[in-house]
Structure formats: C-alpha cells, structure tokens
PDB file of N, CA, C and O in Angstrom:
ATOM      1  N   MET A   1     180.485  34.143   6.103  1.00  0.00           N
ATOM      2  CA  MET A   1     180.531  35.590   6.243  1.00  0.00           C
ATOM      3  C   MET A   1     180.166  36.216   4.903  1.00  0.00           C
ATOM      4  O   MET A   1     180.648  35.769   3.862  1.00  0.00           O
ATOM      5  N   ALA A   2     179.352  37.209   4.916  1.00  0.00           N
ATOM      6  CA  ALA A   2     178.974  37.921   3.700  1.00  0.00           C
ATOM      7  C   ALA A   2     180.106  38.830   3.268  1.00  0.00           C
ATOM      8  O   ALA A   2     181.085  38.992   3.997  1.00  0.00           O
ATOM      9  N   SER A   3     179.987  39.425   2.093  1.00  0.00           N
ATOM     10  CA  SER A   3     181.022  40.331   1.605  1.00  0.00           C
ATOM     11  C   SER A   3     181.265  41.472   2.575  1.00  0.00           C
ATOM     12  O   SER A   3     182.410  41.786   2.900  1.00  0.00           O
ATOM     13  N   ILE A   4     180.194  42.088   3.033  1.00  0.00           N
ATOM     14  CA  ILE A   4     180.323  43.147   4.028  1.00  0.00           C
ATOM     15  C   ILE A   4     179.239  42.930   5.063  1.00  0.00           C
ATOM     16  O   ILE A   4     178.057  42.838   4.734  1.00  0.00           O
ATOM     17  N   ASP A   5     179.651  42.849   6.316  1.00  0.00           N
ATOM     18  CA  ASP A   5     178.691  42.753   7.410  1.00  0.00           C
ATOM     19  C   ASP A   5     178.593  44.160   7.974  1.00  0.00           C
ATOM     20  O   ASP A   5     179.409  44.560   8.805  1.00  0.00           O
ATOM     21  N   SER A   6     177.620  44.891   7.535  1.00  0.00           N
ATOM     22  CA  SER A   6     177.493  46.290   7.911  1.00  0.00           C
ATOM     23  C   SER A   6     176.315  46.466   8.854  1.00  0.00           C
ATOM     24  O   SER A   6     175.215  45.969   8.616  1.00  0.00           O
ATOM     25  N   VAL A   7     176.579  47.177   9.911  1.00  0.00           N
ATOM     26  CA  VAL A   7     175.538  47.511  10.865  1.00  0.00           C
ATOM     27  C   VAL A   7     175.331  49.003  10.709  1.00  0.00           C
ATOM     28  O   VAL A   7     176.205  49.795  11.061  1.00  0.00           O
ATOM     29  N   SER A   8     174.185  49.391  10.185  1.00  0.00           N
ATOM     30  CA  SER A   8     174.024  50.807   9.910  1.00  0.00           C
ATOM     31  C   SER A   8     172.992  51.442  10.815  1.00  0.00           C
ATOM     32  O   SER A   8     172.022  50.819  11.247  1.00  0.00           O
ATOM     33  N   SER A   9     173.241  52.686  11.075  1.00  0.00           N
ATOM     34  CA  SER A   9     172.338  53.505  11.848  1.00  0.00           C
ATOM     35  C   SER A   9     172.009  54.713  10.987  1.00  0.00           C
ATOM     36  O   SER A   9     172.905  55.252  10.338  1.00  0.00           O
ATOM     37  N   PRO A  10     170.765  55.157  10.958  1.00  0.00           N
ATOM     38  CA  PRO A  10     170.416  56.278  10.100  1.00  0.00           C
ATOM     39  C   PRO A  10     171.244  57.524  10.376  1.00  0.00           C
ATOM     40  O   PRO A  10     171.477  58.322   9.468  1.00  0.00           O
ATOM     41  N   ALA A  11     171.692  57.704  11.613  1.00  0.00           N
ATOM     42  CA  ALA A  11     172.437  58.897  11.967  1.00  0.00           C
ATOM     43  C   ALA A  11     173.934  58.741  11.723  1.00  0.00           C
ATOM     44  O   ALA A  11     174.666  59.729  11.791  1.00  0.00           O
ATOM     45  N   ALA A  12     174.410  57.534  11.443  1.00  0.00           N
ATOM     46  CA  ALA A  12     175.834  57.292  11.287  1.00  0.00           C
ATOM     47  C   ALA A  12     176.313  57.780   9.927  1.00  0.00           C
ATOM     48  O   ALA A  12     175.881  57.272   8.893  1.00  0.00           O
ATOM     49  N   ALA A  13     177.194  58.752   9.928  1.00  0.00           N
ATOM     50  CA  ALA A  13     177.745  59.280   8.688  1.00  0.00           C
ATOM     51  C   ALA A  13     179.080  58.629   8.359  1.00  0.00           C
ATOM     52  O   ALA A  13     179.619  58.843   7.274  1.00  0.00           O
ATOM     53  N   TYR A  14     179.620  57.837   9.282  1.00  0.00           N
ATOM     54  CA  TYR A  14     180.911  57.181   9.098  1.00  0.00           C
ATOM     55  C   TYR A  14     180.812  55.713   9.464  1.00  0.00           C
ATOM     56  O   TYR A  14     179.945  55.300  10.234  1.00  0.00           O
ATOM     57  N   GLN A  15     181.723  54.933   8.893  1.00  0.00           N
ATOM     58  CA  GLN A  15     181.845  53.523   9.241  1.00  0.00           C
ATOM     59  C   GLN A  15     183.297  53.222   9.572  1.00  0.00           C
ATOM     60  O   GLN A  15     184.214  53.757   8.950  1.00  0.00           O
ATOM     61  N   LEU A  16     183.491  52.367  10.548  1.00  0.00           N
ATOM     62  CA  LEU A  16     184.808  51.825  10.834  1.00  0.00           C
ATOM     63  C   LEU A  16     184.857  50.503  10.085  1.00  0.00           C
ATOM     64  O   LEU A  16     184.093  49.583  10.376  1.00  0.00           O
ATOM     65  N   ARG A  17     185.764  50.415   9.118  1.00  0.00           N
ATOM     66  CA  ARG A  17     185.788  49.272   8.204  1.00  0.00           C
ATOM     67  C   ARG A  17     187.055  48.447   8.402  1.00  0.00           C
ATOM     68  O   ARG A  17     188.170  48.966   8.336  1.00  0.00           O
ATOM     69  N   PHE A  18     186.863  47.159   8.644  1.00  0.00           N
ATOM     70  CA  PHE A  18     187.950  46.190   8.786  1.00  0.00           C
ATOM     71  C   PHE A  18     187.976  45.355   7.512  1.00  0.00           C
ATOM     72  O   PHE A  18     187.105  44.504   7.330  1.00  0.00           O
ATOM     73  N   ASP A  19     188.940  45.567   6.629  1.00  0.00           N
ATOM     74  CA  ASP A  19     189.046  44.788   5.394  1.00  0.00           C
ATOM     75  C   ASP A  19     189.789  43.485   5.654  1.00  0.00           C
ATOM     76  O   ASP A  19     190.758  43.459   6.412  1.00  0.00           O
ATOM     77  N   SER A  20     189.335  42.407   5.025  1.00  0.00           N
ATOM     78  CA  SER A  20     189.976  41.106   5.154  1.00  0.00           C
ATOM     79  C   SER A  20     191.356  41.143   4.520  1.00  0.00           C
ATOM     80  O   SER A  20     191.544  41.756   3.469  1.00  0.00           O
ATOM     81  N   LEU A  21     192.321  40.491   5.152  1.00  0.00           N
ATOM     82  CA  LEU A  21     193.665  40.387   4.587  1.00  0.00           C
ATOM     83  C   LEU A  21     193.748  39.301   3.517  1.00  0.00           C
ATOM     84  O   LEU A  21     194.678  39.297   2.712  1.00  0.00           O
ATOM     85  N   PHE A  22     192.788  38.385   3.503  1.00  0.00           N
ATOM     86  CA  PHE A  22     192.889  37.219   2.635  1.00  0.00           C
ATOM     87  C   PHE A  22     191.792  37.100   1.590  1.00  0.00           C
ATOM     88  O   PHE A  22     191.960  36.373   0.611  1.00  0.00           O
ATOM     89  N   HIS A  23     190.683  37.788   1.768  1.00  0.00           N
ATOM     90  CA  HIS A  23     189.557  37.679   0.847  1.00  0.00           C
ATOM     91  C   HIS A  23     189.192  39.065   0.335  1.00  0.00           C
ATOM     92  O   HIS A  23     188.538  39.844   1.027  1.00  0.00           O
ATOM     93  N   SER A  24     189.619  39.358  -0.871  1.00  0.00           N
ATOM     94  CA  SER A  24     189.357  40.667  -1.467  1.00  0.00           C
ATOM     95  C   SER A  24     187.856  40.949  -1.493  1.00  0.00           C
ATOM     96  O   SER A  24     187.066  40.100  -1.907  1.00  0.00           O
ATOM     97  N   GLY A  25     187.476  42.117  -1.060  1.00  0.00           N
ATOM     98  CA  GLY A  25     186.070  42.515  -1.050  1.00  0.00           C
ATOM     99  C   GLY A  25     185.331  42.183   0.231  1.00  0.00           C
ATOM    100  O   GLY A  25     184.231  42.688   0.453  1.00  0.00           O
ATOM    101  N   ARG A  26     185.915  41.337   1.086  1.00  0.00           N
ATOM    102  CA  ARG A  26     185.271  41.020   2.367  1.00  0.00           C
ATOM    103  C   ARG A  26     185.711  42.016   3.421  1.00  0.00           C
ATOM    104  O   ARG A  26     186.870  42.427   3.472  1.00  0.00           O
ATOM    105  N   ALA A  27     184.768  42.389   4.252  1.00  0.00           N
ATOM    106  CA  ALA A  27     185.058  43.353   5.307  1.00  0.00           C
ATOM    107  C   ALA A  27     183.967  43.291   6.361  1.00  0.00           C
ATOM    108  O   ALA A  27     182.876  42.777   6.117  1.00  0.00           O
ATOM    109  N   LEU A  28     184.273  43.814   7.518  1.00  0.00           N
ATOM    110  CA  LEU A  28     183.270  44.072   8.547  1.00  0.00           C
ATOM    111  C   LEU A  28     183.251  45.583   8.730  1.00  0.00           C
ATOM    112  O   LEU A  28     184.305  46.216   8.798  1.00  0.00           O
ATOM    113  N   ALA A  29     182.071  46.156   8.808  1.00  0.00           N
ATOM    114  CA  ALA A  29     181.942  47.603   8.935  1.00  0.00           C
ATOM    115  C   ALA A  29     180.914  47.932  10.008  1.00  0.00           C
ATOM    116  O   ALA A  29     179.881  47.273  10.128  1.00  0.00           O
ATOM    117  N   PHE A  30     181.221  48.973  10.789  1.00  0.00           N
ATOM    118  CA  PHE A  30     180.388  49.337  11.931  1.00  0.00           C
ATOM    119  C   PHE A  30     180.212  50.850  11.959  1.00  0.00           C
ATOM    120  O   PHE A  30     181.152  51.582  11.651  1.00  0.00           O
ATOM    121  N   PRO A  31     179.019  51.334  12.325  1.00  0.00           N
ATOM    122  CA  PRO A  31     178.806  52.780  12.410  1.00  0.00           C
ATOM    123  C   PRO A  31     179.712  53.375  13.483  1.00  0.00           C
ATOM    124  O   PRO A  31     179.910  52.791  14.549  1.00  0.00           O
ATOM    125  N   CYS A  32     180.252  54.541  13.180  1.00  0.00           N
ATOM    126  CA  CYS A  32     181.151  55.203  14.127  1.00  0.00           C
ATOM    127  C   CYS A  32     181.079  56.712  13.937  1.00  0.00           C
ATOM    128  O   CYS A  32     180.388  57.207  13.047  1.00  0.00           O
ATOM    129  N   ASP A  33     181.805  57.437  14.790  1.00  0.00           N
ATOM    130  CA  ASP A  33     181.910  58.880  14.602  1.00  0.00           C
ATOM    131  C   ASP A  33     183.100  59.184  13.697  1.00  0.00           C
ATOM    132  O   ASP A  33     183.760  58.263  13.216  1.00  0.00           O
ATOM    133  N   ASP A  34     183.379  60.454  13.462  1.00  0.00           N
ATOM    134  CA  ASP A  34     184.457  60.826  12.549  1.00  0.00           C
ATOM    135  C   ASP A  34     185.849  60.481  13.077  1.00  0.00           C
ATOM    136  O   ASP A  34     186.829  60.590  12.340  1.00  0.00           O
ATOM    137  N   HIS A  35     185.949  60.070  14.330  1.00  0.00           N
ATOM    138  CA  HIS A  35     187.226  59.653  14.916  1.00  0.00           C
ATOM    139  C   HIS A  35     187.354  58.132  14.991  1.00  0.00           C
ATOM    140  O   HIS A  35     188.362  57.619  15.477  1.00  0.00           O
ATOM    141  N   GLY A  36     186.349  57.417  14.517  1.00  0.00           N
ATOM    142  CA  GLY A  36     186.389  55.956  14.520  1.00  0.00           C
ATOM    143  C   GLY A  36     185.891  55.320  15.804  1.00  0.00           C
ATOM    144  O   GLY A  36     186.096  54.125  16.018  1.00  0.00           O
ATOM    145  N   GLN A  37     185.239  56.093  16.661  1.00  0.00           N
ATOM    146  CA  GLN A  37     184.708  55.562  17.911  1.00  0.00           C
ATOM    147  C   GLN A  37     183.362  54.887  17.653  1.00  0.00           C
ATOM    148  O   GLN A  37     182.429  55.514  17.152  1.00  0.00           O
ATOM    149  N   VAL A  38     183.274  53.611  17.997  1.00  0.00           N
ATOM    150  CA  VAL A  38     182.044  52.831  17.821  1.00  0.00           C
ATOM    151  C   VAL A  38     181.290  52.819  19.143  1.00  0.00           C
ATOM    152  O   VAL A  38     181.877  52.547  20.190  1.00  0.00           O
ATOM    153  N   HIS A  39     179.998  53.112  19.103  1.00  0.00           N
ATOM    154  CA  HIS A  39     179.156  53.089  20.301  1.00  0.00           C
ATOM    155  C   HIS A  39     178.656  51.658  20.490  1.00  0.00           C
ATOM    156  O   HIS A  39     177.684  51.243  19.858  1.00  0.00           O
ATOM    157  N   LEU A  40     179.322  50.912  21.359  1.00  0.00           N
ATOM    158  CA  LEU A  40     179.029  49.484  21.529  1.00  0.00           C
ATOM    159  C   LEU A  40     177.599  49.206  21.971  1.00  0.00           C
ATOM    160  O   LEU A  40     177.011  48.204  21.564  1.00  0.00           O
ATOM    161  N   ASP A  41     177.037  50.073  22.791  1.00  0.00           N
ATOM    162  CA  ASP A  41     175.674  49.851  23.272  1.00  0.00           C
ATOM    163  C   ASP A  41     174.631  49.949  22.158  1.00  0.00           C
ATOM    164  O   ASP A  41     173.520  49.438  22.300  1.00  0.00           O
ATOM    165  N   ALA A  42     174.986  50.601  21.057  1.00  0.00           N
ATOM    166  CA  ALA A  42     174.043  50.747  19.942  1.00  0.00           C
ATOM    167  C   ALA A  42     174.079  49.548  19.000  1.00  0.00           C
ATOM    168  O   ALA A  42     173.219  49.426  18.128  1.00  0.00           O
ATOM    169  N   LEU A  43     175.061  48.660  19.160  1.00  0.00           N
ATOM    170  CA  LEU A  43     175.189  47.502  18.288  1.00  0.00           C
ATOM    171  C   LEU A  43     174.333  46.341  18.795  1.00  0.00           C
ATOM    172  O   LEU A  43     174.082  46.212  19.993  1.00  0.00           O
ATOM    173  N   SER A  44     173.896  45.513  17.870  1.00  0.00           N
ATOM    174  CA  SER A  44     173.215  44.267  18.259  1.00  0.00           C
ATOM    175  C   SER A  44     174.255  43.342  18.890  1.00  0.00           C
ATOM    176  O   SER A  44     175.457  43.592  18.799  1.00  0.00           O
ATOM    177  N   ASP A  45     173.786  42.283  19.522  1.00  0.00           N
ATOM    178  CA  ASP A  45     174.715  41.326  20.131  1.00  0.00           C
ATOM    179  C   ASP A  45     175.661  40.734  19.084  1.00  0.00           C
ATOM    180  O   ASP A  45     176.863  40.615  19.321  1.00  0.00           O
ATOM    181  N   ARG A  46     175.114  40.367  17.938  1.00  0.00           N
ATOM    182  CA  ARG A  46     175.940  39.777  16.881  1.00  0.00           C
ATOM    183  C   ARG A  46     176.960  40.783  16.358  1.00  0.00           C
ATOM    184  O   ARG A  46     178.131  40.446  16.183  1.00  0.00           O
ATOM    185  N   ALA A  47     176.521  42.018  16.107  1.00  0.00           N
ATOM    186  CA  ALA A  47     177.428  43.046  15.605  1.00  0.00           C
ATOM    187  C   ALA A  47     178.526  43.348  16.631  1.00  0.00           C
ATOM    188  O   ALA A  47     179.685  43.535  16.263  1.00  0.00           O
ATOM    189  N   ARG A  48     178.163  43.396  17.910  1.00  0.00           N
ATOM    190  CA  ARG A  48     179.158  43.648  18.970  1.00  0.00           C
ATOM    191  C   ARG A  48     180.183  42.529  18.997  1.00  0.00           C
ATOM    192  O   ARG A  48     181.381  42.780  19.126  1.00  0.00           O
ATOM    193  N   SER A  49     179.717  41.302  18.876  1.00  0.00           N
ATOM    194  CA  SER A  49     180.621  40.154  18.851  1.00  0.00           C
ATOM    195  C   SER A  49     181.562  40.220  17.639  1.00  0.00           C
ATOM    196  O   SER A  49     182.762  39.977  17.764  1.00  0.00           O
ATOM    197  N   ASN A  50     181.009  40.550  16.476  1.00  0.00           N
ATOM    198  CA  ASN A  50     181.825  40.685  15.267  1.00  0.00           C
ATOM    199  C   ASN A  50     182.840  41.810  15.405  1.00  0.00           C
ATOM    200  O   ASN A  50     183.987  41.664  14.983  1.00  0.00           O
ATOM    201  N   TYR A  51     182.435  42.917  15.986  1.00  0.00           N
ATOM    202  CA  TYR A  51     183.336  44.058  16.188  1.00  0.00           C
ATOM    203  C   TYR A  51     184.499  43.671  17.111  1.00  0.00           C
ATOM    204  O   TYR A  51     185.658  43.943  16.799  1.00  0.00           O
ATOM    205  N   LEU A  52     184.189  43.043  18.232  1.00  0.00           N
ATOM    206  CA  LEU A  52     185.241  42.651  19.167  1.00  0.00           C
ATOM    207  C   LEU A  52     186.162  41.606  18.548  1.00  0.00           C
ATOM    208  O   LEU A  52     187.369  41.619  18.793  1.00  0.00           O
ATOM    209  N   TYR A  53     185.605  40.705  17.752  1.00  0.00           N
ATOM    210  CA  TYR A  53     186.424  39.713  17.047  1.00  0.00           C
ATOM    211  C   TYR A  53     187.366  40.401  16.055  1.00  0.00           C
ATOM    212  O   TYR A  53     188.564  40.121  16.030  1.00  0.00           O
ATOM    213  N   ALA A  54     186.813  41.303  15.240  1.00  0.00           N
ATOM    214  CA  ALA A  54     187.635  41.995  14.238  1.00  0.00           C
ATOM    215  C   ALA A  54     188.783  42.751  14.902  1.00  0.00           C
ATOM    216  O   ALA A  54     189.910  42.728  14.407  1.00  0.00           O
ATOM    217  N   ARG A  55     188.505  43.416  16.008  1.00  0.00           N
ATOM    218  CA  ARG A  55     189.571  44.128  16.726  1.00  0.00           C
ATOM    219  C   ARG A  55     190.648  43.179  17.213  1.00  0.00           C
ATOM    220  O   ARG A  55     191.834  43.507  17.189  1.00  0.00           O
ATOM    221  N   ALA A  56     190.227  41.990  17.661  1.00  0.00           N
ATOM    222  CA  ALA A  56     191.176  41.031  18.231  1.00  0.00           C
ATOM    223  C   ALA A  56     192.096  40.407  17.180  1.00  0.00           C
ATOM    224  O   ALA A  56     193.204  39.981  17.506  1.00  0.00           O
ATOM    225  N   VAL A  57     191.653  40.350  15.931  1.00  0.00           N
ATOM    226  CA  VAL A  57     192.458  39.682  14.911  1.00  0.00           C
ATOM    227  C   VAL A  57     193.032  40.636  13.864  1.00  0.00           C
ATOM    228  O   VAL A  57     193.389  40.213  12.764  1.00  0.00           O
ATOM    229  N   VAL A  58     193.119  41.926  14.207  1.00  0.00           N
ATOM    230  CA  VAL A  58     193.771  42.888  13.319  1.00  0.00           C
ATOM    231  C   VAL A  58     195.224  42.449  13.139  1.00  0.00           C
ATOM    232  O   VAL A  58     195.931  42.166  14.106  1.00  0.00           O
ATOM    233  N   GLY A  59     195.644  42.401  11.889  1.00  0.00           N
ATOM    234  CA  GLY A  59     197.006  41.986  11.568  1.00  0.00           C
ATOM    235  C   GLY A  59     197.129  40.496  11.300  1.00  0.00           C
ATOM    236  O   GLY A  59     198.128  40.051  10.735  1.00  0.00           O
ATOM    237  N   ARG A  60     196.129  39.719  11.698  1.00  0.00           N
ATOM    238  CA  ARG A  60     196.140  38.281  11.428  1.00  0.00           C
ATOM    239  C   ARG A  60     195.057  37.898  10.422  1.00  0.00           C
ATOM    240  O   ARG A  60     195.282  37.052   9.556  1.00  0.00           O
ATOM    241  N   GLU A  61     193.890  38.518  10.536  1.00  0.00           N
ATOM    242  CA  GLU A  61     192.788  38.209   9.625  1.00  0.00           C
ATOM    243  C   GLU A  61     192.226  39.459   8.952  1.00  0.00           C
ATOM    244  O   GLU A  61     191.771  39.407   7.809  1.00  0.00           O
ATOM    245  N   PHE A  62     192.262  40.583   9.669  1.00  0.00           N
ATOM    246  CA  PHE A  62     191.777  41.849   9.125  1.00  0.00           C
ATOM    247  C   PHE A  62     192.878  42.906   9.172  1.00  0.00           C
ATOM    248  O   PHE A  62     193.760  42.878  10.030  1.00  0.00           O
ATOM    249  N   ALA A  63     192.797  43.839   8.221  1.00  0.00           N
ATOM    250  CA  ALA A  63     193.730  44.967   8.192  1.00  0.00           C
ATOM    251  C   ALA A  63     193.360  45.969   9.288  1.00  0.00           C
ATOM    252  O   ALA A  63     192.270  45.920   9.857  1.00  0.00           O
ATOM    253  N   VAL A  64     194.281  46.860   9.562  1.00  0.00           N
ATOM    254  CA  VAL A  64     193.999  47.947  10.499  1.00  0.00           C
ATOM    255  C   VAL A  64     192.765  48.682   9.974  1.00  0.00           C
ATOM    256  O   VAL A  64     192.701  48.999   8.786  1.00  0.00           O
ATOM    257  N   PRO A  65     191.795  48.955  10.828  1.00  0.00           N
ATOM    258  CA  PRO A  65     190.546  49.545  10.336  1.00  0.00           C
ATOM    259  C   PRO A  65     190.735  50.979   9.833  1.00  0.00           C
ATOM    260  O   PRO A  65     191.637  51.701  10.257  1.00  0.00           O
ATOM    261  N   THR A  66     189.863  51.349   8.931  1.00  0.00           N
ATOM    262  CA  THR A  66     189.848  52.707   8.405  1.00  0.00           C
ATOM    263  C   THR A  66     188.470  53.322   8.650  1.00  0.00           C
ATOM    264  O   THR A  66     187.463  52.616   8.687  1.00  0.00           O
ATOM    265  N   VAL A  67     188.441  54.627   8.816  1.00  0.00           N
ATOM    266  CA  VAL A  67     187.177  55.359   8.961  1.00  0.00           C
ATOM    267  C   VAL A  67     186.776  55.807   7.562  1.00  0.00           C
ATOM    268  O   VAL A  67     187.531  56.493   6.873  1.00  0.00           O
ATOM    269  N   VAL A  68     185.567  55.405   7.154  1.00  0.00           N
ATOM    270  CA  VAL A  68     185.080  55.691   5.819  1.00  0.00           C
ATOM    271  C   VAL A  68     183.808  56.513   5.925  1.00  0.00           C
ATOM    272  O   VAL A  68     182.900  56.175   6.683  1.00  0.00           O
ATOM    273  N   ARG A  69     183.750  57.587   5.164  1.00  0.00           N
ATOM    274  CA  ARG A  69     182.549  58.432   5.137  1.00  0.00           C
ATOM    275  C   ARG A  69     181.463  57.731   4.330  1.00  0.00           C
ATOM    276  O   ARG A  69     181.713  57.259   3.220  1.00  0.00           O
ATOM    277  N   GLN A  70     180.260  57.664   4.888  1.00  0.00           N
ATOM    278  CA  GLN A  70     179.110  57.102   4.183  1.00  0.00           C
ATOM    279  C   GLN A  70     178.404  58.229   3.473  1.00  0.00           C
ATOM    280  O   GLN A  70     177.888  59.141   4.118  1.00  0.00           O
ATOM    281  N   TYR A  71     178.372  58.184   2.164  1.00  0.00           N
ATOM    282  CA  TYR A  71     177.683  59.221   1.413  1.00  0.00           C
ATOM    283  C   TYR A  71     176.196  58.919   1.358  1.00  0.00           C
ATOM    284  O   TYR A  71     175.792  57.766   1.203  1.00  0.00           O
ATOM    285  N   GLY A  72     175.411  59.929   1.483  1.00  0.00           N
ATOM    286  CA  GLY A  72     173.973  59.768   1.473  1.00  0.00           C
ATOM    287  C   GLY A  72     173.408  59.462   2.849  1.00  0.00           C
ATOM    288  O   GLY A  72     172.209  59.220   2.989  1.00  0.00           O
ATOM    289  N   ALA A  73     174.269  59.470   3.876  1.00  0.00           N
ATOM    290  CA  ALA A  73     173.797  59.184   5.248  1.00  0.00           C
ATOM    291  C   ALA A  73     173.375  60.446   5.923  1.00  0.00           C
ATOM    292  O   ALA A  73     172.949  60.416   7.078  1.00  0.00           O
TER     293      ALA A  73
END
C-alpha cells in the first residue's frame, strides 16, 4: 500500500480520508462531498474495493474517517 491511495476527481473539493491506526502517514482517501458522501459509481473498481475495505475495518486498521478540504481543487 502506498502512503496515500487517493482517487481524485477534478470536481472533488473534499476527500474522505481514512488514516491508518498503525502506520503513521498511511491513509486511503476518496473524493466526496462536504458531508463525506462518496459517489461509488464514480470510483474505479480498485478504488471502490479499497473504500469498502476501509469502511469495514474502521477501528481495527483505520481510524474513523474525516472529511478534508482539498485546496486548489
């Protein structure tokens, strides 16, 4: 896994970020709206799989996700 697996969309001004509980600096991040809603149909198959995995292991492998504003988006 890379430091950040980010799936970006030019229109996405926010990211839903899942930080690793065990590896500082590692995270999975996905484009979302200002409420943290991720549009699953806009994700690639790999990104969708990573997103569903991250949601499933919150509290065991990843922290509760946070909505982060992307500057310059």
